[in-house]
Every structure is written in C-alpha cells, then in structure tokens.
C-alpha positions in Angstrom: 40.8 -9.7 19.0 40.5 -12.9 16.9 37.3 -14.8 17.1 37.8 -18.4 18.4 35.6 -21.0 16.9 36.6 -23.8 19.2 34.2 -26.0 21.3 34.2 -23.6 24.2 33.2 -20.4 22.4 31.6 -20.0 19.0 30.8 -16.6 17.6 27.7 -16.8 15.5 25.6 -14.4 13.4 22.4 -16.1 14.5 20.3 -15.3 16.3 20.3 -11.6 15.7 20.1 -9.2 18.7 16.9 -7.4 19.7 18.4 -4.2 18.3 19.1 -5.8 14.9 15.6 -7.1 14.8 14.2 -3.7 15.7 16.3 -2.0 13.0 15.0 -4.4 10.4 11.4 -3.7 11.5 12.0 0.0 11.2 13.5 -0.3 7.7 10.7 -2.5 6.5 8.1 -0.1 7.8 9.8 2.7 5.9 10.0 0.7 2.7 6.3 -0.4 2.9 5.2 3.2 3.3 7.6 4.8 0.8 7.6 5.5 -2.9 9.5 2.7 -4.6 9.4 0.4 -7.6 7.2 -2.0 -5.7 4.9 0.7 -4.3 4.4 2.0 -7.8 3.4 -1.5 -9.0 1.3 -2.6 -6.0 0.5 0.5 -4.0 1.8 1.9 -0.7 0.8 1.0 2.8 -0.2 3.9 5.0 2.6 4.9 7.5 0.2 4.3 10.4 -0.2 0.6 9.3 3.3 0.0 8.0 4.8 -0.6 11.5 2.3 -3.2 12.4 2.9 -5.1 9.1 6.6 -4.8 9.5 6.5 -6.3 13.0 4.4 -9.2 11.8 6.7 -9.8 8.8 9.8 -9.8 11.0 8.3 -12.2 13.5 7.3 -14.7 10.8 10.7 -14.5 9.1 12.5 -15.0 12.5 10.3 -18.0 13.4 10.9 -19.6 10.0 14.7 -18.9 10.2 14.9 -20.3 13.7 13.2 -23.5 12.6 15.9 -23.8 9.9 18.5 -23.2 12.6 16.9 -25.8 14.9 17.1 -28.3 12.0 20.9 -28.3 12.5 22.2 -26.0 9.7 26.0 -25.9 10.1 28.2 -22.9 10.1 28.3 -19.6 11.9 24.9 -18.5 10.8 25.5 -16.8 7.5 23.1 -19.1 5.7 20.4 -18.6 8.3 20.8 -14.8 8.2 20.4 -14.9 4.4 17.3 -17.1 4.7 15.9 -14.6 7.3 16.5 -11.6 5.1 15.2 -13.4 1.9 12.1 -14.6 3.7 11.4 -11.1 5.1 11.7 -9.6 1.6 9.3 -12.3 0.3 6.7 -11.6 3.0 7.0 -7.8 2.3 6.2 -8.4 -1.3 3.3 -10.7 -0.4 2.0 -8.0 1.9 2.0 -5.4 -0.8 0.5 -7.7 -3.3 -2.3 -8.6 -0.8 -3.7 -5.1 -1.1 -6.9 -5.4 -3.1 -6.6 -4.4 -5.8 -3.0 -3.8 -6.5 -2.3 -0.3 -7.8 0.2 0.2 -10.7 1.0 3.9 -10.4 4.3 4.0 -12.4 3.8 6.6 -15.0 6.6 5.1 -17.1 4.3 2.3 -18.0 6.2 -0.7 -19.3 2.9 -2.2 -20.3 2.4 0.4 -23.0 3.5 -2.4 -25.3 5.8 -4.7 -23.3 9.0 -2.9 -24.4 8.0 -1.7 -27.8 10.1 1.5 -27.9 8.1 3.1 -30.7 5.2 3.8 -28.2 7.4 5.6 -25.7 9.0 8.9 -26.6 12.7 9.2 -25.9 13.3 11.1 -22.7 16.3 13.4 -22.1 15.9 13.9 -18.3 13.7 13.5 -15.3 12.8 16.3 -13.0 11.4 14.5 -9.9 10.8 16.1 -6.5 8.5 13.4 -5.1 11.0 11.8 -2.7 10.7 12.1 1.0 7.7 12.5 3.3 4.6 14.3 2.1 4.6 17.9 3.3 3.2 21.3 2.6 5.3 23.2 0.1 6.0 26.8 0.8 7.0 29.5 -1.7 10.6 29.5 -0.4 11.0 25.8 -0.7 9.4 25.8 -4.1 11.9 28.4 -5.4 14.7 26.1 -4.2 13.2 22.9 -5.7 12.3 24.5 -9.1 15.6 26.4 -9.7 17.1 23.5 -11.8 14.1 23.5 -14.1 14.6 27.2 -14.9 18.3 26.7 -15.8 18.9 27.7 -19.3 20.4 24.4 -20.3 17.7 22.2 -18.8 15.9 19.9 -21.2 13.8 17.9 -18.8 11.1 15.8 -20.5 9.7 13.9 -17.5 8.1 15.9 -14.7 7.0 14.4 -11.4 5.7 16.8 -8.7 3.9 14.2 -6.5 4.0 14.0 -2.7 4.0 17.7 -2.1 0.9 19.7 -1.0 1.2 22.9 -3.0 0.0 26.2 -1.6 -1.1 28.8 -4.0 2.2 30.8 -3.8 4.2 27.6 -4.3 2.0 26.7 -7.3 2.7 30.1 -8.8 6.5 29.5 -8.5 6.1 26.1 -10.1 3.9 27.4 -12.8 6.5 30.0 -13.8 9.1 27.3 -14.3 6.8 24.8 -16.0 5.4 27.4 -18.5 8.9 28.4 -19.5 9.9 24.8 -20.4 6.6 23.1 -21.3 7.5 22.6 -25.0 10.1 20.0 -23.8 7.7 18.0 -21.6 6.6 14.5 -22.6 5.4 12.8 -19.4 3.9 14.9 -16.6 2.9 13.5 -13.2 0.7 15.8 -11.1 -0.6 13.1 -8.7 -1.1 14.0 -5.1 -0.3 17.7 -5.2 -3.1 19.2 -3.1 -3.5 16.9 -0.1 -5.0 18.7 3.0 -5.7 21.9 1.1 -9.0 23.7 1.5 -11.2 23.0 -1.5 -11.1 26.6 -2.8 -7.3 26.7 -2.6 -6.9 23.2 -4.1 -9.1 24.2 -7.1 -7.0 27.3 -7.6 -3.8 25.3 -7.4 -5.1 22.9 -10.1 -6.1 25.8 -12.3 -2.6 27.4 -11.9 -1.0 24.1 -13.1 -3.5 23.7 -15.8 -2.9 27.1 -17.3 0.9 26.7 -17.0 0.9 23.5 -19.0 -1.9 24.4 -21.5 -0.6 23.8 -25.0 2.1 21.4 -24.1 2.3 18.3 -26.3 2.2 15.6 -23.7 2.2 11.8 -24.2 1.5 10.9 -20.6 -0.5 12.8 -18.0 -1.1 11.5 -14.4 -3.7 13.4 -12.3 -4.1 10.6 -9.7 -4.5 10.9 -5.9 -6.1 14.3 -6.1 -9.7 14.7 -4.7 -11.0 16.0 -8.0 -14.7 15.3 -8.4 -16.3 17.2 -11.2 -14.9 20.6 -10.0 -11.4 19.3 -9.9 -11.7 17.8 -13.4 -12.9 21.1 -14.7 -10.1 22.9 -12.9 -7.8 21.1 -15.3 -10.0 22.1 -18.3 -7.3 24.2 -20.1 -4.7 21.4 -19.9 -7.1 18.6 -20.9 -8.6 20.5 -23.8 -5.2 21.1 -25.3 -4.0 17.4 -25.2 -4.8 15.7 -28.5 -1.9 13.3 -28.6 -2.0 11.7 -25.2 -0.8 8.1 -25.2 -1.3 7.5 -21.4 -3.9 9.0 -19.0 -4.3 8.3 -15.3 -7.2 9.0 -12.9 -6.5 6.9 -9.9 -8.1 7.6 -6.5 -9.8 10.8 -7.7 -13.4 10.5 -6.6 -14.5 10.3 -10.2 -18.3 10.4 -10.1 -20.8 10.2 -13.0 -20.5 14.0 -13.4 -16.8 13.9 -13.3 -16.6 11.1 -15.8 -18.9 13.2 -18.1 -16.5 16.1 -17.7 -13.5 14.0 -18.7 -15.4 12.7 -21.8 -16.4 16.3 -22.7 -12.9 17.9 -22.2 -10.6 15.3 -23.7 -10.4 16.2 -27.4 -9.2 12.8 -28.7 -8.5 9.3 -27.5 -7.2 8.1 -30.8 -3.6 7.8 -29.7 -4.3 6.4 -26.2 -2.3 3.3 -25.3 -2.8 3.4 -21.6 -6.0 4.4 -19.7 -6.1 3.8 -15.9 -9.1 4.5 -13.6 -8.9 3.0 -10.1 -10.6 3.6 -6.7 -13.3 6.0 -8.0 -17.0 6.0 -7.5 -18.0 6.0 -11.1 -20.7 3.3 -10.8 -22.6 2.2 -13.9 -23.4 5.7 -15.2 -19.7 6.8 -14.9 -18.6 3.6 -16.6 -21.0 4.3 -19.5 -19.7 7.8 -19.9 -16.1 6.7 -19.9 -16.9 3.7 -22.2 -17.3 6.3 -25.0 -13.6 7.3 -24.5 -12.6 3.6 -24.6 -14.6 3.1 -27.8 -12.6 5.9 -29.4 -9.2 4.4 -28.5 -8.4 1.8 -31.2 -4.8 1.5 -30.1 -5.5 0.8 -26.4 -3.0 -1.6 -25.0 -3.2 -1.2 -21.2 -6.7 -0.7 -19.6 -7.5 -0.5 -15.9 -10.9 0.2 -14.5 -10.7 -1.3 -11.0 -12.5 -0.5 -7.7 -15.0 1.8 -9.4 -18.3 0.4 -8.1 -19.4 -0.8 -11.6 -22.2 -3.3 -11.9 -23.8 -5.2 -14.7 -24.8 -2.4 -17.0 -21.5 -0.6 -16.8 -19.6 -3.8 -17.0 -21.3 -4.7 -20.3 -20.7 -1.2 -21.7 -17.0 -1.4 -21.0 -16.7 -4.9 -22.4 -18.4 -3.9 -25.6 -16.4 -0.7 -25.9 -13.1 -2.7 -25.7 -14.0 -4.4 -29.0 -12.9 -1.2 -30.8 -9.4 -2.2 -30.0 -7.8 -5.5 -30.7 -4.4 -4.7 -29.3 -4.8 -5.1 -25.5 -1.7 -6.4 -23.6 -3.0 -5.7 -20.1 -6.5 -5.6 -18.7 -7.4 -4.9 -15.1 -11.1 -4.7 -14.1 -10.7 -6.0 -10.5 -13.0 -5.2 -7.6 -16.3 -4.3 -9.3 -19.8 -5.8 -9.1 -20.1 -7.3 -12.5 -21.7 -10.7 -12.0 -21.9 -13.4 -14.7 -23.5 -11.4 -17.5 -20.7 -8.9 -18.0 -18.4 -11.9 -17.8 -20.1 -13.4 -20.8 -19.8 -10.1 -22.7 -16.2 -9.8 -21.7 -15.5 -13.3 -23.0 -16.7 -12.3 -26.4 -14.3 -9.3 -26.3 -11.3 -11.1 -25.1 -11.4 -13.4 -28.1 -10.4 -10.4 -30.2 -7.3 -9.6 -28.2 -4.5 -12.0 -29.1 -1.6 -10.1 -27.5 -2.7 -10.3 -23.9 0.1 -10.7 -21.3 -1.7 -9.7 -18.1 -5.4 -10.4 -17.2 -6.6 -9.3 -13.8 -10.3 -10.1 -13.3 -10.5 -10.6 -9.5 -13.5 -9.8 -7.3 -16.0 -9.4 -10.1 -18.5 -12.0 -8.9 -18.2 -13.9 -12.2 -19.2 -17.3 -10.7 -18.5 -20.5 -12.7 -20.7 -19.3 -15.5 -18.8 -16.1 -16.3 -15.4 -17.5 -15.4 -15.8 -20.5 -17.6 -16.7 -18.3 -20.6 -13.7 -16.1 -20.0 -11.3 -19.1 -19.6 -12.6 -20.6 -22.9 -12.2 -17.3 -24.7 -8.6 -16.8 -23.4 -7.8 -20.4 -24.4 -8.7 -19.4 -28.0 -6.7 -16.1 -28.0 -4.2 -15.6 -25.1 -1.6 -18.3 -24.9 1.3 -16.0 -23.9 -0.1 -14.8 -20.6 2.4 -13.9 -17.8 -0.2 -13.0 -15.2 -3.7 -14.5 -14.6 -5.7 -13.3 -11.6 -9.2 -14.6 -11.0 -9.5 -14.4 -7.2 -12.7 -13.7 -5.4 -15.1 -15.0 -8.2 -16.8 -18.0 -6.5 -15.0 -20.4 -8.8 -15.6 -24.0 -7.9 -14.0 -27.3 -8.7 -16.6 -27.8 -11.4 -14.7 -25.7 -13.9 -11.2 -26.7 -12.6 -10.7 -29.1 -15.6 -11.2 -26.3 -18.1 -9.0 -24.0 -16.1 -6.3 -26.6 -15.8 -6.4 -27.3 -19.6 -5.9 -23.6 -20.2 -3.1 -23.4 -17.7 -1.2 -26.2 -19.3 -0.9 -24.1 -22.5 0.4 -21.1 -20.6 4.1 -21.9 -20.7 5.1 -18.3 -20.0 2.9 -18.0 -16.9 4.6 -16.2 -14.0 1.8 -15.3 -11.6 -1.4 -17.3 -11.0 -3.9 -15.9 -8.4 -6.9 -18.0 -7.6 -7.4 -16.9 -4.0 -10.8 -16.5 -2.3 -12.6 -19.0 -4.5 -14.2 -22.4 -3.7 -11.8 -24.8 -5.4 -11.4 -26.9 -2.3 -9.1 -29.9 -2.6 -10.5 -31.4 -5.7 -10.1 -28.3 -7.8 -6.7 -27.5 -6.2 -5.3 -30.9 -7.1 -6.6 -30.5 -10.7 -5.0 -27.1 -11.1 -1.8 -28.1 -9.4 -1.4 -31.1 -11.7 -1.5 -28.7 -14.6 1.4 -26.7 -13.1 3.6 -29.6 -12.1 5.4 -30.1 -15.4 7.0 -27.4 -17.5 5.9 -23.8 -16.4 9.4 -23.1 -15.4 8.7 -19.4 -15.4 6.2 -19.6 -12.6 7.0 -17.2 -9.7 3.9 -16.9 -7.7 0.9 -19.1 -6.9 -1.9 -17.9 -4.6 -4.5 -20.4 -3.5 -5.4 -18.7 -0.2 -9.0 -18.9 1.1 -10.2 -21.9 -1.0 -11.2 -24.3 1.8 -8.1 -26.4 1.1 -6.9 -29.1 3.5 -3.7 -31.0 3.6 -4.5 -32.8 0.3 -4.8 -29.7 -1.8 -1.9 -28.0 0.0 0.5 -30.8 -0.7 -0.5 -30.9 -4.3 0.2 -27.2 -4.6 3.5 -27.5 -2.8 4.6 -30.4 -5.0 3.7 -28.5 -8.1 6.1 -25.6 -7.3 8.8 -27.2 -5.2 11.2 -27.8 -8.0 10.8 -24.6 -10.0 14.1 -22.7 -10.0 12.7 -19.1 -10.1 9.6 -19.7 -7.9 9.2 -17.0 -5.2 5.8 -17.1 -3.5 3.2 -19.8 -2.5 0.2 -18.5 -0.5 -1.9 -21.1 1.1 -3.1 -19.0 4.1 -6.7 -18.8 5.4 -7.5 -22.4 4.5 -8.2 -25.5 6.6 -4.6 -26.9 6.8 -3.8 -28.4 10.1 -0.4 -28.0 11.9 0.6 -31.4 10.7 -0.4 -30.4 7.2 1.6 -27.3 7.3 4.6 -29.2 8.4 4.1 -31.6 5.5 4.0 -28.7 3.1 7.1 -27.3 4.6 8.9 -30.6 4.2 7.9 -30.9 0.5 9.2 -27.4 -0.2 12.4 -28.0 1.9 13.2 -31.0 -0.2 12.8 -29.1 -3.5 14.7 -26.4 -5.3 12.4 -23.6 -4.3 12.9 -24.1 -0.5 10.5 -23.4 2.4 11.3 -19.7 2.2 8.7 -19.3 -0.6 5.9 -20.3 1.7 3.9 -17.3 2.9 2.1 -16.7 6.2 0.2 -19.7 7.4 -1.1 -18.2 10.6 -4.8 -17.9 9.6 -5.3 -21.6 8.8 -7.9 -23.5 10.9 -8.2 -27.2 11.7 -9.2 -29.3 8.7 -12.9 -29.6 8.0 -14.5 -33.0 7.6 -14.1 -33.5 3.9 -14.1 -37.3 3.7 -16.6 -37.3 0.8 -14.3 -35.1 -1.2 -11.3 -37.2 -0.4 -13.2 -40.3 -1.6 -14.0 -38.4 -4.9 -10.3 -37.7 -5.5 -9.4 -41.3 -4.7 -12.1 -42.6 -7.1 -11.0 -40.3 -9.9 -7.4 -41.3 -9.6 -8.5 -45.0 -9.5 -10.7 -44.6 -12.6 -7.6 -43.3 -14.5 -5.7 -46.4 -13.4 -3.3 -44.0 -11.5 -1.9 -42.9 -14.9 -2.7 -39.2 -14.5 -1.5 -39.1 -10.9 1.7 -40.9 -11.8 2.4 -38.9 -14.9 2.2 -35.7 -12.9 4.2 -36.9 -9.9 1.3 -36.7 -7.5 0.7 -40.4 -7.1 2.5 -40.4 -3.7 0.4 -37.6 -2.2 -0.8 -38.5 1.2 -4.6 -38.6 1.0 -5.3 -39.5 4.6 -5.2 -36.9 7.3 
C-alpha cells in the first residue's frame, strides 16, 4: 500500500516506537561491553553497568532529537533520525572516554611510532579467538578452536587468546599448537586467560603457556588482565627470560606489586629494543615504580610509555621522570591517575624538554597544581608543538596559569583533543583558553571543560570557540554551574554553527549558577583594558556577560 503524505495522514520516521528505542538500548549496551576498536582504546564497561549507561544515553539522545523536531524540522523525519543516531554514538564515545583513566589495550599499537612501518614487523595472519562472551574453555572446545593453528599451511604471526578462561586441559591443547608454530609468532596476546580459575590452576596454566612459547622471537607480548602478582610473573619466567628483542610489553590490570615489579626487572633480559611499555591499574606504589624505572632507563628507543593508576607518589614519580631522560624519542606518554604532586611535575618538565616528537600527552589526575602544571606547559611549549592530544584534567589548575596555557594552545595547530576537566579554571580561565582555540585549530575534535565551576559566561565562550569547526565532535561542559537558560544559550550558539548542537554532551549534572559577580567584573575590566581589541579579534566581543 502506498504511503499518502497528504494533510490527513503523514507517515513519519519520527518519533521511533518503544520497540525501536529498546532495540537501540540493547545494541548500545552490547557495544559498550564488547571488545571493539573503541574498547581497545578507551576500555570496556562491565556488562552489569552497560545497560544502565545505554538507557541514559538513549534517553538523552531522544530528548535532544525531540527538541530538534519541536523546532520545526521539515520532512518525514529522516534528518531527525540521523541526528538521534549520531548523538547517541557521540554520547557512547563520551561515556567510554569518561572512564578514568582511559585504557589503550590494542596490542597492534599505532603509537609505536605514529605509522613508522619499520618499527612494526610485517604480519602474515591473525589467529584471534577473543570474540564473544568470556567463558570457561574446555578441552573439547580448545581442540576445535586451535585446529586451524595446527594446519600445515598456517603461517599466523599474530596470536590473541584473550577472553577465554583456560582450564589446565585446554591450556595443554593450546600449548601443543603454539609450540609447533612459535617460530612464526611476532605478536602474542595472552591477556585475560585465567579469569575465575583457582590460584593453583591459574599458575599452572600460565606455566604451560610460558613453556610452550619459550624461545619464540616475539616483538609484542601482552599479559594484561591476569591476576599475576609476583607468583604470576614468575609463572611466566621461561617466556620472559627468552625475550631479548621485545618492542612492546603490556602489564595492564595485573596486580603488579613491588615484588612483582622486581620480578619483571629480574626476568626481562633486555629493554634495549622496547618501543612500547604499558603499565596500568596496578598497585606498584613508589617502590614498584622505582623497580620498573630501571627498565625504563635501559630503553633508549622508548616511544610509547604508560604508567597510569599505579598508586605512585612523589618518590616514584621523580624516579620515572628521571628514567625517561634515557630516551629522547617519546611520542606518547600517559601517567594519569597517580599521586605525584608538584615536585614530580617539575622533574617531568625537565624531561619533556628532551622529547621533541610528542603527539599525545596524558597527565591527568596527578595533583600537579599550578606549580607543576605551569612548569610542564612551559616545557612542552619549548619542545612539543605537534601535539594531537593534551590531557591535564584533575590537577587543580586555576585561571592564574590560563594565559600560559592559552599561549601554548595557540601554537598547537594539529591539536585534536583537549581535556581540562576537573580543574578550577572558572569563567576567567575558560574564556582565556577558549579565545586561544577560536581561530585556526581546524583539527580540533574534542574539548572537555567539565567540572571547572563554569557559568554561562565560560560555557558560551567554549561553545563559540568550537561552533564553526568542521570536524568537531564533542564538547563536555557537564558538572558546572550553568543554568537552564545558559544551557539553552549554548545550544543556540552550537545550532547556529557548523558543528551543530549534537556535539554537546550530557548537561544533566549542572547546578544553578553561583554568585560570581566579582569574576564577571574582572573579565569585563580585562576586556576594557584591552580596548575590546582582544575580544573583538577572537570573535568573543558579543558574549553575553550578564546572567
């Protein structure tokens, strides 16, 4: 039957049915909890939490899309449906990114040297059994899964066994196949292979894999997401001792204590070829960081270094910062979520001056304060002008160092992601930073200024800074003091720009604006002292200052 689009009856795609909305929630929950490109970069959300996040995302996307529809968008709803889907995708990405810190688990690390092929061995094939829901692997299922590896013609170079909990019998089946072909292997991922196993069985499984792969000439080894501790590290002794040419090594979410860190240092024969070294979500503390700093010191070719969520304080932070001076080739550094304080920030600033190829700098939640952050900003301004990612959230940064930060940002014409969330920039600092982003910076994709005590003034400055950037994807202004009227004003600025209102993230945790009249007066006086030139030159002269 033909669809009649006359005045009496109009068939429309919007709004979606309850069933369609429920299906979208289900798919998003699955995607949030599954292994994917984005989960490898940012980390997965536990299945028990994914449904709650998915419902929240869908509701926010629906409300935003309905507002577009209420504004009189013409047509049968195709544009609104596209907006709905795009906004939901954007919020999913924001939800994954909001995990602190983000986890980059992809063992095919693009950051080895930002596409310099000489650092990555040519691969002939990938043997990957990690898809699907995590489950216990029986002997029978293992025989089925590993049959292709035993095929006479197989030349697999990349092996990924993640997401299966190997029993002893299944591990023996796998070991038989691995040992037969190990001379071909280049990249091996043994992350998350003993979940739920009794300690004795888990250690035996690790020893089985270690013996099977002993003597292989690997370039990448991933042992993440296994509850190792010192016993687990030593269960992999045979494998670790035989690896003298590793270019990438991963210990993420392993329970690496001081003793386990010492075991790694003891067992690893050489770090000379290491390009990638990742430690995340361990309990190393200062002593463990000092142990592992010896490995860092022996890695002159290190390009991608992560030591995040490891309970490292001042002493360990300084040890790592000083060890990184052995290399001058860092492209990516991620030290997020430790307890450094200002002093390691000063030591790190001296180190960063030596690294002129940096593309990604993630130094969030280190307690740097203005003192440490300013030193780092000045160091980066002298050495790192090609940054794509700069993350300094959660460091108690105030408006006092915003001018220095803004001056540096102006020079970062390749900047894609700027994360300054959970600081104390307030409106004054936010306006200063936003002015630096307003012109040029056409590569900017994400700006996070959440939890900065921003009101309507700062929010409008941020919105205007990104509104006309073609590739811009995400503006996070949540958890500030932006009133409902302020939120509507921000939405209007974005709607009138190229980026569109769909780039605006959740705004549900904003409170009514604080009384910041003194700060507003400061901003007005500063603009007045410049004769309005700076504000006019940046396009911010028409920002509404009054509430």
